[in-house]
Predicted model as a PDB file, atoms N, CA, C, CB and O in Angstrom, pLDDT in the B-factor column:
MODEL        1                                                                  
ATOM      1  N   PHE A   1       0.894  -1.224  -0.066  1.00 95.00           N  
ATOM      2  CA  PHE A   1      -0.006  -0.067  -0.071  1.00 95.00           C  
ATOM      3  C   PHE A   1       0.838   1.248   0.018  1.00 95.00           C  
ATOM      4  CB  PHE A   1      -1.038  -0.166   1.137  1.00 95.00           C  
ATOM      5  O   PHE A   1       1.779   1.355   0.805  1.00 95.00           O  
ATOM      6  N   GLU A   2       0.490   2.128  -0.738  1.00 98.00           N  
ATOM      7  CA  GLU A   2       1.413   3.379  -0.801  1.00 98.00           C  
ATOM      8  C   GLU A   2       0.479   4.729  -0.984  1.00 98.00           C  
ATOM      9  CB  GLU A   2       2.525   3.226  -2.145  1.00 98.00           C  
ATOM     10  O   GLU A   2      -0.421   4.817  -1.819  1.00 98.00           O  
ATOM     11  N   ASP A   3       0.827   5.688  -0.121  1.00 98.00           N  
ATOM     12  CA  ASP A   3       0.192   6.972  -0.104  1.00 98.00           C  
ATOM     13  C   ASP A   3      -1.318   6.958  -0.002  1.00 98.00           C  
ATOM     14  CB  ASP A   3       0.570   7.687  -1.283  1.00 98.00           C  
ATOM     15  O   ASP A   3      -2.089   7.561  -0.748  1.00 98.00           O  
ATOM     16  N   CYS A   4      -1.652   6.136   1.092  1.00 97.00           N  
ATOM     17  CA  CYS A   4      -3.128   6.004   1.399  1.00 97.00           C  
ATOM     18  C   CYS A   4      -3.537   6.524   2.796  1.00 97.00           C  
ATOM     19  CB  CYS A   4      -3.546   4.520   1.297  1.00 97.00           C  
ATOM     20  O   CYS A   4      -2.729   6.790   3.685  1.00 97.00           O  
ATOM     21  N   GLU A   5      -4.728   6.626   2.882  1.00 97.00           N  
ATOM     22  CA  GLU A   5      -5.172   7.087   4.133  1.00 97.00           C  
ATOM     23  C   GLU A   5      -6.229   5.936   4.829  1.00 97.00           C  
ATOM     24  CB  GLU A   5      -5.879   8.562   3.885  1.00 97.00           C  
ATOM     25  O   GLU A   5      -7.168   5.442   4.204  1.00 97.00           O  
ATOM     26  N   VAL A   6      -5.933   5.649   6.068  1.00 97.00           N  
ATOM     27  CA  VAL A   6      -6.659   4.664   6.815  1.00 97.00           C  
ATOM     28  C   VAL A   6      -7.198   5.245   8.095  1.00 97.00           C  
ATOM     29  CB  VAL A   6      -5.794   3.482   7.104  1.00 97.00           C  
ATOM     30  O   VAL A   6      -6.419   5.345   9.043  1.00 97.00           O  
ATOM     31  N   THR A   7      -8.336   5.603   8.212  1.00 97.00           N  
ATOM     32  CA  THR A   7      -8.863   6.567   9.409  1.00 97.00           C  
ATOM     33  C   THR A   7     -10.198   6.059   9.519  1.00 97.00           C  
ATOM     34  CB  THR A   7      -8.856   8.287   9.125  1.00 97.00           C  
ATOM     35  O   THR A   7     -10.866   5.563   8.613  1.00 97.00           O  
ATOM     36  N   GLY A   8     -10.607   6.275  11.030  1.00 97.00           N  
ATOM     37  CA  GLY A   8     -11.983   6.026  11.636  1.00 97.00           C  
ATOM     38  C   GLY A   8     -12.257   4.687  11.652  1.00 97.00           C  
ATOM     39  O   GLY A   8     -13.442   4.388  11.501  1.00 97.00           O  
ATOM     40  N   ASN A   9     -11.428   3.763  11.803  1.00 97.00           N  
ATOM     41  CA  ASN A   9     -11.791   2.447  11.988  1.00 97.00           C  
ATOM     42  C   ASN A   9     -12.337   1.949  13.409  1.00 97.00           C  
ATOM     43  CB  ASN A   9     -10.666   1.727  11.638  1.00 97.00           C  
ATOM     44  O   ASN A   9     -11.881   2.525  14.397  1.00 97.00           O  
ATOM     45  N   ALA A  10     -13.222   0.985  13.583  1.00 97.00           N  
ATOM     46  CA  ALA A  10     -13.724   0.688  15.005  1.00 97.00           C  
ATOM     47  C   ALA A  10     -12.646   0.007  15.771  1.00 97.00           C  
ATOM     48  CB  ALA A  10     -15.025  -0.229  15.013  1.00 97.00           C  
ATOM     49  O   ALA A  10     -12.732  -0.013  16.999  1.00 97.00           O  
ATOM     50  N   PHE A  11     -11.666  -0.539  15.183  1.00 97.00           N  
ATOM     51  CA  PHE A  11     -10.592  -1.260  15.674  1.00 97.00           C  
ATOM     52  C   PHE A  11      -9.411  -0.647  15.190  1.00 97.00           C  
ATOM     53  CB  PHE A  11     -10.649  -2.643  15.334  1.00 97.00           C  
ATOM     54  O   PHE A  11      -9.365   0.551  14.908  1.00 97.00           O  
ATOM     55  N   ALA A  12      -8.346  -1.512  15.071  1.00 98.00           N  
ATOM     56  CA  ALA A  12      -6.933  -1.118  14.485  1.00 98.00           C  
ATOM     57  C   ALA A  12      -7.068  -0.617  13.024  1.00 98.00           C  
ATOM     58  CB  ALA A  12      -5.893  -2.414  14.499  1.00 98.00           C  
ATOM     59  O   ALA A  12      -7.862  -1.033  12.180  1.00 98.00           O  
ATOM     60  N   GLY A  13      -6.162   0.333  12.894  1.00 98.00           N  
ATOM     61  CA  GLY A  13      -6.170   0.763  11.300  1.00 98.00           C  
ATOM     62  C   GLY A  13      -5.684  -0.129  10.371  1.00 98.00           C  
ATOM     63  O   GLY A  13      -6.245  -0.173   9.276  1.00 98.00           O  
ATOM     64  N   VAL A  14      -4.681  -0.898  10.616  1.00 97.00           N  
ATOM     65  CA  VAL A  14      -4.054  -2.004   9.929  1.00 97.00           C  
ATOM     66  C   VAL A  14      -3.763  -3.314  11.026  1.00 97.00           C  
ATOM     67  CB  VAL A  14      -2.623  -1.407   9.237  1.00 97.00           C  
ATOM     68  O   VAL A  14      -3.105  -3.228  12.063  1.00 97.00           O  
ATOM     69  N   ARG A  15      -4.283  -4.254  10.618  1.00 96.00           N  
ATOM     70  CA  ARG A  15      -4.071  -5.399  11.245  1.00 96.00           C  
ATOM     71  C   ARG A  15      -3.377  -6.463  10.533  1.00 96.00           C  
ATOM     72  CB  ARG A  15      -5.188  -5.815  11.654  1.00 96.00           C  
ATOM     73  O   ARG A  15      -3.733  -6.798   9.403  1.00 96.00           O  
ATOM     74  N   VAL A  16      -2.413  -7.005  11.138  1.00 97.00           N  
ATOM     75  CA  VAL A  16      -1.557  -7.930  10.260  1.00 97.00           C  
ATOM     76  C   VAL A  16      -1.525  -9.339  11.006  1.00 97.00           C  
ATOM     77  CB  VAL A  16       0.036  -7.305  10.043  1.00 97.00           C  
ATOM     78  O   VAL A  16      -1.015  -9.378  12.126  1.00 97.00           O  
ATOM     79  N   LYS A  17      -1.981 -10.350  10.508  1.00 93.00           N  
ATOM     80  CA  LYS A  17      -2.020 -11.670  11.348  1.00 93.00           C  
ATOM     81  C   LYS A  17      -1.776 -12.955  10.389  1.00 93.00           C  
ATOM     82  CB  LYS A  17      -3.543 -11.824  12.127  1.00 93.00           C  
ATOM     83  O   LYS A  17      -1.857 -12.918   9.161  1.00 93.00           O  
ATOM     84  N   LYS A  18      -1.519 -13.888  11.023  1.00 90.00           N  
ATOM     85  CA  LYS A  18      -1.468 -15.327  10.276  1.00 90.00           C  
ATOM     86  C   LYS A  18      -0.510 -15.154   9.125  1.00 90.00           C  
ATOM     87  CB  LYS A  18      -2.999 -15.856   9.666  1.00 90.00           C  
ATOM     88  O   LYS A  18      -0.843 -15.464   7.981  1.00 90.00           O  
ATOM     89  N   ALA A  19       0.635 -14.679   9.407  1.00 81.00           N  
ATOM     90  CA  ALA A  19       1.873 -14.613   8.317  1.00 81.00           C  
ATOM     91  C   ALA A  19       1.617 -13.626   7.349  1.00 81.00           C  
ATOM     92  CB  ALA A  19       2.125 -15.970   7.500  1.00 81.00           C  
ATOM     93  O   ALA A  19       2.282 -13.669   6.313  1.00 81.00           O  
ATOM     94  N   GLY A  20       0.664 -12.629   7.517  1.00 92.00           N  
ATOM     95  CA  GLY A  20       0.460 -11.615   6.567  1.00 92.00           C  
ATOM     96  C   GLY A  20       1.868 -10.748   6.645  1.00 92.00           C  
ATOM     97  O   GLY A  20       2.543 -10.665   7.671  1.00 92.00           O  
ATOM     98  N   ASP A  21       2.170 -10.162   5.479  1.00 96.00           N  
ATOM     99  CA  ASP A  21       3.517  -9.328   5.220  1.00 96.00           C  
ATOM    100  C   ASP A  21       3.398  -8.268   4.370  1.00 96.00           C  
ATOM    101  CB  ASP A  21       4.600 -10.112   4.643  1.00 96.00           C  
ATOM    102  O   ASP A  21       4.075  -8.240   3.343  1.00 96.00           O  
ATOM    103  N   PRO A  22       2.505  -7.237   4.694  1.00 97.00           N  
ATOM    104  CA  PRO A  22       2.421  -6.094   3.756  1.00 97.00           C  
ATOM    105  C   PRO A  22       3.625  -5.283   3.739  1.00 97.00           C  
ATOM    106  CB  PRO A  22       1.290  -5.224   4.073  1.00 97.00           C  
ATOM    107  O   PRO A  22       4.509  -5.377   4.590  1.00 97.00           O  
ATOM    108  N   VAL A  23       3.641  -4.445   2.705  1.00 98.00           N  
ATOM    109  CA  VAL A  23       4.695  -3.236   2.664  1.00 98.00           C  
ATOM    110  C   VAL A  23       3.689  -2.130   2.593  1.00 98.00           C  
ATOM    111  CB  VAL A  23       5.862  -3.215   1.290  1.00 98.00           C  
ATOM    112  O   VAL A  23       2.826  -2.089   1.717  1.00 98.00           O  
ATOM    113  N   VAL A  24       3.825  -1.208   3.564  1.00 98.00           N  
ATOM    114  CA  VAL A  24       3.062  -0.032   3.591  1.00 98.00           C  
ATOM    115  C   VAL A  24       4.036   1.240   3.697  1.00 98.00           C  
ATOM    116  CB  VAL A  24       2.050  -0.115   4.782  1.00 98.00           C  
ATOM    117  O   VAL A  24       4.833   1.470   4.606  1.00 98.00           O  
ATOM    118  N   ARG A  25       3.793   1.977   2.604  1.00 98.00           N  
ATOM    119  CA  ARG A  25       4.694   3.277   2.559  1.00 98.00           C  
ATOM    120  C   ARG A  25       3.896   4.560   2.529  1.00 98.00           C  
ATOM    121  CB  ARG A  25       5.627   3.286   1.272  1.00 98.00           C  
ATOM    122  O   ARG A  25       2.819   4.648   1.938  1.00 98.00           O  
ATOM    123  N   ARG A  26       4.419   5.466   3.135  1.00 98.00           N  
ATOM    124  CA  ARG A  26       3.826   6.891   3.187  1.00 98.00           C  
ATOM    125  C   ARG A  26       2.412   7.039   3.350  1.00 98.00           C  
ATOM    126  CB  ARG A  26       4.122   7.606   2.005  1.00 98.00           C  
ATOM    127  O   ARG A  26       1.792   7.853   2.666  1.00 98.00           O  
ATOM    128  N   CYS A  27       1.784   6.224   4.313  1.00 98.00           N  
ATOM    129  CA  CYS A  27       0.287   6.132   4.559  1.00 98.00           C  
ATOM    130  C   CYS A  27       0.012   6.863   5.852  1.00 98.00           C  
ATOM    131  CB  CYS A  27      -0.240   4.596   4.653  1.00 98.00           C  
ATOM    132  O   CYS A  27       0.825   6.867   6.777  1.00 98.00           O  
ATOM    133  N   ARG A  28      -1.089   7.446   5.892  1.00 98.00           N  
ATOM    134  CA  ARG A  28      -1.694   8.115   7.125  1.00 98.00           C  
ATOM    135  C   ARG A  28      -2.663   7.173   7.806  1.00 98.00           C  
ATOM    136  CB  ARG A  28      -2.457   9.460   6.748  1.00 98.00           C  
ATOM    137  O   ARG A  28      -3.771   6.914   7.339  1.00 98.00           O  
ATOM    138  N   ILE A  29      -2.200   6.690   8.902  1.00 98.00           N  
ATOM    139  CA  ILE A  29      -3.058   5.687   9.760  1.00 98.00           C  
ATOM    140  C   ILE A  29      -3.483   6.357  11.006  1.00 98.00           C  
ATOM    141  CB  ILE A  29      -2.254   4.345  10.156  1.00 98.00           C  
ATOM    142  O   ILE A  29      -2.796   6.260  12.023  1.00 98.00           O  
ATOM    143  N   LYS A  30      -4.583   7.032  10.974  1.00 97.00           N  
ATOM    144  CA  LYS A  30      -4.861   8.084  11.978  1.00 97.00           C  
ATOM    145  C   LYS A  30      -6.332   7.999  12.410  1.00 97.00           C  
ATOM    146  CB  LYS A  30      -4.537   9.518  11.398  1.00 97.00           C  
ATOM    147  O   LYS A  30      -7.182   7.582  11.623  1.00 97.00           O  
ATOM    148  N   GLY A  31      -6.635   8.388  13.643  1.00 97.00           N  
ATOM    149  CA  GLY A  31      -8.058   8.557  14.156  1.00 97.00           C  
ATOM    150  C   GLY A  31      -8.867   7.139  14.187  1.00 97.00           C  
ATOM    151  O   GLY A  31     -10.072   7.101  13.936  1.00 97.00           O  
ATOM    152  N   ASN A  32      -8.144   6.034  14.500  1.00 98.00           N  
ATOM    153  CA  ASN A  32      -8.718   4.782  14.708  1.00 98.00           C  
ATOM    154  C   ASN A  32      -8.953   4.441  16.137  1.00 98.00           C  
ATOM    155  CB  ASN A  32      -7.915   3.806  14.112  1.00 98.00           C  
ATOM    156  O   ASN A  32      -8.208   4.901  17.001  1.00 98.00           O  
ATOM    157  N   ARG A  33      -9.940   3.668  16.428  1.00 98.00           N  
ATOM    158  CA  ARG A  33     -10.388   3.466  17.841  1.00 98.00           C  
ATOM    159  C   ARG A  33      -9.470   2.588  18.824  1.00 98.00           C  
ATOM    160  CB  ARG A  33     -11.747   2.814  17.774  1.00 98.00           C  
ATOM    161  O   ARG A  33      -9.550   2.552  20.051  1.00 98.00           O  
ATOM    162  N   TYR A  34      -8.579   1.887  17.995  1.00 98.00           N  
ATOM    163  CA  TYR A  34      -7.580   1.089  18.654  1.00 98.00           C  
ATOM    164  C   TYR A  34      -6.046   1.594  18.288  1.00 98.00           C  
ATOM    165  CB  TYR A  34      -7.818  -0.440  18.219  1.00 98.00           C  
ATOM    166  O   TYR A  34      -5.724   2.776  18.410  1.00 98.00           O  
ATOM    167  N   GLU A  35      -5.297   0.749  17.907  1.00 98.00           N  
ATOM    168  CA  GLU A  35      -3.832   1.118  17.487  1.00 98.00           C  
ATOM    169  C   GLU A  35      -3.902   1.440  15.987  1.00 98.00           C  
ATOM    170  CB  GLU A  35      -2.719  -0.145  17.769  1.00 98.00           C  
ATOM    171  O   GLU A  35      -4.799   1.047  15.241  1.00 98.00           O  
ATOM    172  N   ALA A  36      -2.851   2.204  15.628  1.00 98.00           N  
ATOM    173  CA  ALA A  36      -2.682   2.434  14.132  1.00 98.00           C  
ATOM    174  C   ALA A  36      -2.448   1.015  13.508  1.00 98.00           C  
ATOM    175  CB  ALA A  36      -1.393   3.476  13.791  1.00 98.00           C  
ATOM    176  O   ALA A  36      -3.187   0.546  12.643  1.00 98.00           O  
ATOM    177  N   VAL A  37      -1.410   0.410  13.998  1.00 98.00           N  
ATOM    178  CA  VAL A  37      -0.889  -1.010  13.588  1.00 98.00           C  
ATOM    179  C   VAL A  37      -0.946  -2.026  14.626  1.00 98.00           C  
ATOM    180  CB  VAL A  37       0.539  -0.965  13.150  1.00 98.00           C  
ATOM    181  O   VAL A  37      -0.384  -1.794  15.697  1.00 98.00           O  
ATOM    182  N   ARG A  38      -1.505  -3.029  14.455  1.00 97.00           N  
ATOM    183  CA  ARG A  38      -1.553  -4.391  15.400  1.00 97.00           C  
ATOM    184  C   ARG A  38      -1.201  -5.469  14.635  1.00 97.00           C  
ATOM    185  CB  ARG A  38      -2.971  -4.754  16.042  1.00 97.00           C  
ATOM    186  O   ARG A  38      -1.778  -5.777  13.592  1.00 97.00           O  
ATOM    187  N   ALA A  39      -0.079  -6.175  15.217  1.00 97.00           N  
ATOM    188  CA  ALA A  39       0.414  -7.471  14.517  1.00 97.00           C  
ATOM    189  C   ALA A  39       0.169  -8.602  15.587  1.00 97.00           C  
ATOM    190  CB  ALA A  39       2.096  -7.388  14.050  1.00 97.00           C  
ATOM    191  O   ALA A  39       0.409  -8.400  16.777  1.00 97.00           O  
ATOM    192  N   ASP A  40      -0.322  -9.811  15.111  1.00 95.00           N  
ATOM    193  CA  ASP A  40      -0.550 -10.865  16.002  1.00 95.00           C  
ATOM    194  C   ASP A  40      -0.646 -12.164  15.256  1.00 95.00           C  
ATOM    195  CB  ASP A  40      -1.761 -10.613  16.798  1.00 95.00           C  
ATOM    196  O   ASP A  40      -0.921 -12.093  14.058  1.00 95.00           O  
ATOM    197  N   GLY A  41      -0.436 -13.459  15.859  1.00 94.00           N  
ATOM    198  CA  GLY A  41      -0.545 -14.529  15.192  1.00 94.00           C  
ATOM    199  C   GLY A  41       0.671 -14.780  14.087  1.00 94.00           C  
ATOM    200  O   GLY A  41       0.443 -15.396  13.046  1.00 94.00           O  
ATOM    201  N   GLY A  42       1.821 -14.314  14.368  1.00 94.00           N  
ATOM    202  CA  GLY A  42       3.014 -14.394  13.424  1.00 94.00           C  
ATOM    203  C   GLY A  42       2.906 -13.414  12.355  1.00 94.00           C  
ATOM    204  O   GLY A  42       3.461 -13.667  11.285  1.00 94.00           O  
ATOM    205  N   GLY A  43       2.261 -12.324  12.507  1.00 95.00           N  
ATOM    206  CA  GLY A  43       2.178 -11.332  11.344  1.00 95.00           C  
ATOM    207  C   GLY A  43       3.484 -10.654  11.190  1.00 95.00           C  
ATOM    208  O   GLY A  43       4.203 -10.454  12.169  1.00 95.00           O  
ATOM    209  N   ARG A  44       3.805 -10.302  10.019  1.00 95.00           N  
ATOM    210  CA  ARG A  44       5.170  -9.487   9.686  1.00 95.00           C  
ATOM    211  C   ARG A  44       4.612  -8.265   8.899  1.00 95.00           C  
ATOM    212  CB  ARG A  44       6.385 -10.421   8.685  1.00 95.00           C  
ATOM    213  O   ARG A  44       3.422  -8.126   8.615  1.00 95.00           O  
ATOM    214  N   GLY A  45       5.492  -7.497   8.616  1.00 96.00           N  
ATOM    215  CA  GLY A  45       5.186  -6.231   7.812  1.00 96.00           C  
ATOM    216  C   GLY A  45       6.345  -5.145   7.952  1.00 96.00           C  
ATOM    217  O   GLY A  45       7.169  -5.069   8.864  1.00 96.00           O  
ATOM    218  N   SER A  46       6.218  -4.334   6.852  1.00 97.00           N  
ATOM    219  CA  SER A  46       7.161  -3.112   6.711  1.00 97.00           C  
ATOM    220  C   SER A  46       6.314  -1.932   6.665  1.00 97.00           C  
ATOM    221  CB  SER A  46       8.091  -3.151   5.405  1.00 97.00           C  
ATOM    222  O   SER A  46       5.401  -1.875   5.841  1.00 97.00           O  
ATOM    223  N   PHE A  47       6.537  -0.999   7.468  1.00 97.00           N  
ATOM    224  CA  PHE A  47       5.912   0.255   7.421  1.00 97.00           C  
ATOM    225  C   PHE A  47       6.933   1.378   7.367  1.00 97.00           C  
ATOM    226  CB  PHE A  47       5.012   0.408   8.579  1.00 97.00           C  
ATOM    227  O   PHE A  47       7.654   1.619   8.335  1.00 97.00           O  
ATOM    228  N   GLU A  48       6.999   2.140   6.102  1.00 98.00           N  
ATOM    229  CA  GLU A  48       8.046   3.072   5.906  1.00 98.00           C  
ATOM    230  C   GLU A  48       7.360   4.436   5.868  1.00 98.00           C  
ATOM    231  CB  GLU A  48       8.876   2.762   4.611  1.00 98.00           C  
ATOM    232  O   GLU A  48       6.379   4.598   5.142  1.00 98.00           O  
ATOM    233  N   SER A  49       7.859   5.452   6.649  1.00 98.00           N  
ATOM    234  CA  SER A  49       7.450   6.770   6.433  1.00 98.00           C  
ATOM    235  C   SER A  49       5.811   6.946   6.674  1.00 98.00           C  
ATOM    236  CB  SER A  49       7.895   7.159   4.963  1.00 98.00           C  
ATOM    237  O   SER A  49       5.163   7.717   5.966  1.00 98.00           O  
ATOM    238  N   CYS A  50       5.286   6.274   7.589  1.00 98.00           N  
ATOM    239  CA  CYS A  50       3.819   6.408   7.900  1.00 98.00           C  
ATOM    240  C   CYS A  50       3.586   7.231   9.014  1.00 98.00           C  
ATOM    241  CB  CYS A  50       3.175   5.129   8.159  1.00 98.00           C  
ATOM    242  O   CYS A  50       4.337   7.189   9.989  1.00 98.00           O  
ATOM    243  N   ASP A  51       2.474   8.078   8.948  1.00 98.00           N  
ATOM    244  CA  ASP A  51       2.085   8.767   9.917  1.00 98.00           C  
ATOM    245  C   ASP A  51       1.132   8.068  10.869  1.00 98.00           C  
ATOM    246  CB  ASP A  51       1.601   9.859   9.411  1.00 98.00           C  
ATOM    247  O   ASP A  51      -0.034   7.945  10.495  1.00 98.00           O  
ATOM    248  N   VAL A  52       1.492   7.593  12.062  1.00 97.00           N  
ATOM    249  CA  VAL A  52       0.655   6.788  12.861  1.00 97.00           C  
ATOM    250  C   VAL A  52       0.247   7.543  14.269  1.00 97.00           C  
ATOM    251  CB  VAL A  52       1.412   5.425  13.113  1.00 97.00           C  
ATOM    252  O   VAL A  52       0.095   6.961  15.343  1.00 97.00           O  
ATOM    253  N   ARG A  53       0.107   8.906  14.052  1.00 96.00           N  
ATOM    254  CA  ARG A  53      -0.378   9.542  15.330  1.00 96.00           C  
ATOM    255  C   ARG A  53      -1.864   9.451  15.507  1.00 96.00           C  
ATOM    256  CB  ARG A  53       0.017  11.009  15.385  1.00 96.00           C  
ATOM    257  O   ARG A  53      -2.566   8.945  14.631  1.00 96.00           O  
ATOM    258  N   ASP A  54      -2.373   9.945  16.658  1.00 97.00           N  
ATOM    259  CA  ASP A  54      -3.862  10.199  17.023  1.00 97.00           C  
ATOM    260  C   ASP A  54      -4.769   9.018  16.965  1.00 97.00           C  
ATOM    261  CB  ASP A  54      -4.461  11.225  16.103  1.00 97.00           C  
ATOM    262  O   ASP A  54      -5.929   9.091  16.560  1.00 97.00           O  
ATOM    263  N   ASN A  55      -4.179   7.898  17.398  1.00 98.00           N  
ATOM    264  CA  ASN A  55      -5.113   6.651  17.459  1.00 98.00           C  
ATOM    265  C   ASN A  55      -5.296   6.420  18.898  1.00 98.00           C  
ATOM    266  CB  ASN A  55      -4.506   5.290  16.723  1.00 98.00           C  
ATOM    267  O   ASN A  55      -4.357   6.489  19.692  1.00 98.00           O  
ATOM    268  N   ALA A  56      -6.574   6.130  19.255  1.00 98.00           N  
ATOM    269  CA  ALA A  56      -7.047   6.085  20.728  1.00 98.00           C  
ATOM    270  C   ALA A  56      -6.079   5.233  21.544  1.00 98.00           C  
ATOM    271  CB  ALA A  56      -8.548   5.464  20.863  1.00 98.00           C  
ATOM    272  O   ALA A  56      -5.712   5.621  22.653  1.00 98.00           O  
ATOM    273  N   LYS A  57      -5.644   4.047  21.007  1.00 98.00           N  
ATOM    274  CA  LYS A  57      -4.741   3.166  21.950  1.00 98.00           C  
ATOM    275  C   LYS A  57      -3.287   3.222  21.665  1.00 98.00           C  
ATOM    276  CB  LYS A  57      -5.129   1.687  21.866  1.00 98.00           C  
ATOM    277  O   LYS A  57      -2.482   2.446  22.180  1.00 98.00           O  
ATOM    278  N   GLY A  58      -2.937   4.283  20.723  1.00 97.00           N  
ATOM    279  CA  GLY A  58      -1.480   4.431  20.491  1.00 97.00           C  
ATOM    280  C   GLY A  58      -1.233   4.076  19.118  1.00 97.00           C  
ATOM    281  O   GLY A  58      -2.148   3.773  18.353  1.00 97.00           O  
ATOM    282  N   ALA A  59       0.120   4.108  18.750  1.00 98.00           N  
ATOM    283  CA  ALA A  59       0.609   3.802  17.401  1.00 98.00           C  
ATOM    284  C   ALA A  59       0.774   2.332  17.036  1.00 98.00           C  
ATOM    285  CB  ALA A  59       1.888   4.449  17.222  1.00 98.00           C  
ATOM    286  O   ALA A  59       0.444   1.914  15.926  1.00 98.00           O  
ATOM    287  N   TRP A  60       1.306   1.531  18.014  1.00 97.00           N  
ATOM    288  CA  TRP A  60       1.575   0.114  17.674  1.00 97.00           C  
ATOM    289  C   TRP A  60       1.090  -0.847  18.817  1.00 97.00           C  
ATOM    290  CB  TRP A  60       3.124  -0.087  17.415  1.00 97.00           C  
ATOM    291  O   TRP A  60       1.030  -0.490  19.993  1.00 97.00           O  
ATOM    292  N   LEU A  61       0.730  -2.166  18.343  1.00 97.00           N  
ATOM    293  CA  LEU A  61       0.781  -3.208  19.409  1.00 97.00           C  
ATOM    294  C   LEU A  61       1.287  -4.356  18.588  1.00 97.00           C  
ATOM    295  CB  LEU A  61      -0.674  -3.518  20.186  1.00 97.00           C  
ATOM    296  O   LEU A  61       0.553  -4.842  17.727  1.00 97.00           O  
ATOM    297  N   ILE A  62       2.522  -4.833  18.804  1.00 96.00           N  
ATOM    298  CA  ILE A  62       3.102  -5.849  18.257  1.00 96.00           C  
ATOM    299  C   ILE A  62       3.309  -7.091  19.358  1.00 96.00           C  
ATOM    300  CB  ILE A  62       4.367  -5.317  17.648  1.00 96.00           C  
ATOM    301  O   ILE A  62       4.055  -7.019  20.334  1.00 96.00           O  
ATOM    302  N   GLU A  63       2.567  -8.137  19.026  1.00 95.00           N  
ATOM    303  CA  GLU A  63       2.619  -9.224  19.965  1.00 95.00           C  
ATOM    304  C   GLU A  63       3.912 -10.161  19.651  1.00 95.00           C  
ATOM    305  CB  GLU A  63       1.238 -10.052  19.878  1.00 95.00           C  
ATOM    306  O   GLU A  63       4.444 -10.226  18.542  1.00 95.00           O  
ATOM    307  N   PRO A  64       4.280 -10.789  20.666  1.00 95.00           N  
ATOM    308  CA  PRO A  64       5.571 -11.701  20.491  1.00 95.00           C  
ATOM    309  C   PRO A  64       5.252 -12.690  19.382  1.00 95.00           C  
ATOM    310  CB  PRO A  64       5.989 -12.551  21.904  1.00 95.00           C  
ATOM    311  O   PRO A  64       4.155 -13.199  19.149  1.00 95.00           O  
ATOM    312  N   GLY A  65       6.469 -12.886  18.700  1.00 94.00           N  
ATOM    313  CA  GLY A  65       6.368 -13.809  17.555  1.00 94.00           C  
ATOM    314  C   GLY A  65       6.117 -13.082  16.168  1.00 94.00           C  
ATOM    315  O   GLY A  65       6.104 -13.737  15.126  1.00 94.00           O  
ATOM    316  N   CYS A  66       5.914 -11.690  16.183  1.00 95.00           N  
ATOM    317  CA  CYS A  66       5.560 -10.939  15.031  1.00 95.00           C  
ATOM    318  C   CYS A  66       6.945 -10.194  14.689  1.00 95.00           C  
ATOM    319  CB  CYS A  66       4.259  -9.916  15.321  1.00 95.00           C  
ATOM    320  O   CYS A  66       7.813  -9.965  15.531  1.00 95.00           O  
ATOM    321  N   ALA A  67       7.020  -9.857  13.359  1.00 93.00           N  
ATOM    322  CA  ALA A  67       8.153  -9.084  12.965  1.00 93.00           C  
ATOM    323  C   ALA A  67       7.726  -7.959  12.056  1.00 93.00           C  
ATOM    324  CB  ALA A  67       9.180  -9.951  12.297  1.00 93.00           C  
ATOM    325  O   ALA A  67       7.471  -8.089  10.858  1.00 93.00           O  
ATOM    326  N   VAL A  68       7.671  -6.762  12.802  1.00 94.00           N  
ATOM    327  CA  VAL A  68       7.284  -5.461  12.097  1.00 94.00           C  
ATOM    328  C   VAL A  68       8.447  -4.456  12.154  1.00 94.00           C  
ATOM    329  CB  VAL A  68       5.979  -4.800  12.775  1.00 94.00           C  
ATOM    330  O   VAL A  68       9.000  -4.163  13.215  1.00 94.00           O  
ATOM    331  N   GLU A  69       8.756  -3.996  11.080  1.00 92.00           N  
ATOM    332  CA  GLU A  69       9.713  -2.901  11.133  1.00 92.00           C  
ATOM    333  C   GLU A  69       9.308  -1.549  10.404  1.00 92.00           C  
ATOM    334  CB  GLU A  69      10.982  -3.405  10.545  1.00 92.00           C  
ATOM    335  O   GLU A  69      10.076  -0.587  10.415  1.00 92.00           O  
TER     336      GLU A  69                                                      
ENDMDL                                                                          
END                                                                             
């Protein structure tokens, strides 16, 4: 995903799970009711130059066993 806006979701803006491995560049992930990015269940991903401010529960929730950079 590149240059997109993810806002106003009832949960996390982006959730990566079960070995998902997205590349997200220059996106605005803001105004969500949970975290901007949540990774669980072995999720992976690369988030480059993203704006992850102003989410109700913070920017990140990365569970053990996940690899997010």
